[in-house]
MDTraj code that builds the backbone (N, CA, C; nanometers):
import mdtraj as md
import numpy as np

residues = "MET ALA THR SER THR LEU ALA GLU ILE VAL TYR PRO ASP SER ASP GLY LYS PRO MET ALA ASP ASN THR ARG GLN PHE ASP GLU MET VAL ARG ILE LYS ASN GLY LEU ASP ALA LEU PHE ALA ASP ARG ALA ASP VAL PHE VAL ALA GLY ASP LEU LEU TRP TYR PRO VAL GLU GLY".split()
xyz = np.array([
    [8.8496, 10.9243, 3.8851],
    [8.7863, 10.8513, 3.9929],
    [8.7563, 10.9482, 4.1082],
    [8.6357, 10.9472, 4.1560],
    [8.5939, 11.0359, 4.2643],
    [8.6354, 10.9779, 4.3984],
    [8.6787, 11.0649, 4.4864],
    [8.7108, 11.0223, 4.6225],
    [8.6209, 11.0981, 4.7182],
    [8.5862, 11.0327, 4.8258],
    [8.5020, 11.0996, 4.9249],
    [8.5879, 11.1411, 5.0434],
    [8.5560, 11.2554, 5.0975],
    [8.6259, 11.3067, 5.2141],
    [8.5262, 11.3128, 5.3290],
    [8.5656, 11.2530, 5.4396],
    [8.4789, 11.2561, 5.5572],
    [8.4891, 11.3922, 5.6252],
    [8.3763, 11.4441, 5.6648],
    [8.3738, 11.5707, 5.7375],
    [8.4281, 11.5495, 5.8785],
    [8.4951, 11.6505, 5.9300],
    [8.5460, 11.6428, 6.0664],
    [8.4289, 11.6354, 6.1640],
    [8.4391, 11.5446, 6.2589],
    [8.3349, 11.5306, 6.3609],
    [8.3684, 11.6251, 6.4758],
    [8.2731, 11.7068, 6.5122],
    [8.2929, 11.8031, 6.6211],
    [8.2064, 11.7610, 6.7393],
    [8.2689, 11.7510, 6.8554],
    [8.1979, 11.7175, 6.9778],
    [8.1998, 11.8412, 7.0687],
    [8.0938, 11.9208, 7.0684],
    [8.0923, 12.0426, 7.1509],
    [8.1079, 12.0095, 7.2991],
    [8.1769, 12.0964, 7.3714],
    [8.1917, 12.0755, 7.5155],
    [8.0976, 12.1649, 7.5955],
    [8.0103, 12.2371, 7.5264],
    [7.9115, 12.3212, 7.5930],
    [7.7927, 12.3427, 7.5005],
    [7.6756, 12.3548, 7.5617],
    [7.5575, 12.3894, 7.4816],
    [7.5233, 12.5372, 7.4991],
    [7.6072, 12.6086, 7.5754],
    [7.5875, 12.7513, 7.5946],
    [7.4770, 12.7874, 7.6921],
    [7.4208, 12.6877, 7.7582],
    [7.3108, 12.7127, 7.8519],
    [7.3579, 12.6871, 7.9944],
    [7.3010, 12.7585, 8.0916],
    [7.3382, 12.7334, 8.2305],
    [7.2877, 12.5966, 8.2766],
    [7.3596, 12.5383, 8.3724],
    [7.3212, 12.4076, 8.4237],
    [7.1850, 12.4137, 8.4928],
    [7.1586, 12.5210, 8.5632],
    [7.0313, 12.5367, 8.6346],
    [6.9835, 12.6805, 8.6179],
    [6.8531, 12.6984, 8.6286],
    [6.7959, 12.8325, 8.6170],
    [6.7980, 12.9092, 8.7486],
    [6.8135, 12.8347, 8.8591],
    [6.8128, 12.9011, 8.9895],
    [6.8824, 12.8126, 9.0919],
    [6.9015, 12.8660, 9.2107],
    [6.9741, 12.7941, 9.3155],
    [6.9020, 12.6670, 9.3578],
    [6.7713, 12.6709, 9.3648],
    [6.6963, 12.5516, 9.4063],
    [6.7180, 12.4366, 9.3072],
    [6.7113, 12.4666, 9.1784],
    [6.7359, 12.3624, 9.0785],
    [6.8776, 12.3074, 9.0927],
    [6.9749, 12.3956, 9.1112],
    [7.1130, 12.3522, 9.1275],
    [7.1277, 12.2621, 9.2497],
    [7.0680, 12.3026, 9.3619],
    [7.0753, 12.2219, 9.4841],
    [7.0186, 12.0823, 9.4613],
    [6.9070, 12.0732, 9.3918],
    [6.8459, 11.9424, 9.3655],
    [6.9324, 11.8581, 9.2724],
    [6.9929, 11.9211, 9.1741],
    [7.0811, 11.8472, 9.0838],
    [7.2017, 11.7916, 9.1590],
    [7.2581, 11.8717, 9.2481],
    [7.3716, 11.8269, 9.3289],
    [7.3279, 11.7148, 9.4219],
    [7.2097, 11.7263, 9.4804],
    [7.1583, 11.6227, 9.5701],
    [7.1423, 11.4897, 9.4951],
    [7.0879, 11.4948, 9.3757],
    [7.0703, 11.3733, 9.2950],
    [7.2058, 11.3139, 9.2584],
    [7.2988, 11.3987, 9.2157],
    [7.4322, 11.3502, 9.1784],
    [7.5007, 11.2848, 9.2980],
    [7.4930, 11.3478, 9.4145],
    [7.5544, 11.2910, 9.5345],
    [7.4881, 11.1597, 9.5743],
    [7.3568, 11.1510, 9.5592],
    [7.2870, 11.0258, 9.5886],
    [7.3305, 10.9138, 9.4953],
    [7.3459, 10.9458, 9.3677],
    [7.3930, 10.8450, 9.2723],
    [7.5365, 10.8039, 9.3027],
    [7.6205, 10.8997, 9.3443],
    [7.7572, 10.8663, 9.3870],
    [7.7542, 10.7631, 9.4994],
    [7.6694, 10.7866, 9.5989],
    [7.6595, 10.6953, 9.7129],
    [7.6038, 10.5600, 9.6696],
    [7.5019, 10.5614, 9.5849],
    [7.4385, 10.4378, 9.5399],
    [7.5354, 10.3482, 9.4640],
    [7.6200, 10.4080, 9.3817],
    [7.7097, 10.3299, 9.2966],
    [7.8549, 10.3335, 9.3435],
    [7.8789, 10.3699, 9.4681],
    [8.0151, 10.3848, 9.5199],
    [8.0993, 10.2588, 9.5056],
    [8.0373, 10.1423, 9.5158],
    [8.1137, 10.0172, 9.5081],
    [8.1145, 9.9562, 9.3681],
    [8.0717, 10.0304, 9.2681],
    [8.0657, 9.9805, 9.1298],
    [8.1744, 10.0465, 9.0459],
    [8.2756, 9.9694, 9.0087],
    [8.3840, 10.0219, 8.9258],
    [8.3388, 10.0481, 8.7825],
    [8.2251, 9.9886, 8.7438],
    [8.1778, 10.0032, 8.6056],
    [8.0773, 10.1172, 8.5890],
    [8.0611, 10.2001, 8.6922],
    [7.9654, 10.3112, 8.6858],
    [8.0393, 10.4424, 8.7097],
    [8.0124, 10.5396, 8.6229],
    [8.0688, 10.6740, 8.6353],
    [7.9530, 10.7714, 8.6510],
    [7.9548, 10.8487, 8.7568],
    [7.8496, 10.9471, 8.7820],
    [7.9102, 11.0864, 8.7652],
    [7.8434, 11.1692, 8.6874],
    [7.8906, 11.3062, 8.6659],
    [7.7702, 11.3969, 8.6478],
    [7.7958, 11.5238, 8.6452],
    [7.6895, 11.6200, 8.6214],
    [7.7355, 11.7283, 8.5255],
    [7.6418, 11.7830, 8.4518],
    [7.6668, 11.8933, 8.3597],
    [7.7716, 11.8595, 8.2535],
    [7.7638, 11.7387, 8.1994],
    [7.8535, 11.6977, 8.0916],
    [7.7722, 11.6652, 7.9678],
    [7.8281, 11.6960, 7.8536],
    [7.7699, 11.6473, 7.7286],
    [7.8368, 11.5133, 7.7013],
    [7.7579, 11.4128, 7.6704],
    [7.8081, 11.2765, 7.6574],
    [7.7832, 11.2279, 7.5161],
    [7.8843, 11.1683, 7.4568],
    [7.8750, 11.1171, 7.3203],
    [7.9083, 10.9685, 7.3223],
    [7.8074, 10.8821, 7.3451],
    [7.8331, 10.7386, 7.3594],
    [7.8681, 10.6686, 7.2287],
    [7.8375, 10.7306, 7.1154],
    [7.8630, 10.6694, 6.9852],
    [7.9418, 10.7681, 6.9000],
    [8.0487, 10.7215, 6.8365],
    [8.1270, 10.8096, 6.7507],
    [8.0432, 10.8581, 6.6339],
    [8.0546, 10.9863, 6.6058],
    [7.9834, 11.0430, 6.4910],
    [7.8546, 11.1034, 6.5306],
])
top = md.Topology()
chain = top.add_chain()
for i, resn in enumerate(residues, 1):
    res = top.add_residue(resn, chain, resSeq=i)
    for name in ("N", "CA", "C"):
        top.add_atom(name, md.element.get_by_symbol(name[0]), res)
traj = md.Trajectory(xyz[None], top)
């Protein structure tokens, strides 16, 4: 009888690329993140982050 083995699921924590190509891009990304923090400050069901790889579905 054949059995199947599931492959290990790997969730990388980096894509090896910089978050921004230059200071201006970084400043704008921080500005957007801070604005979203302020917009959703009173929402317990909202998480705001930057420069994260997100895996909403297993596998």
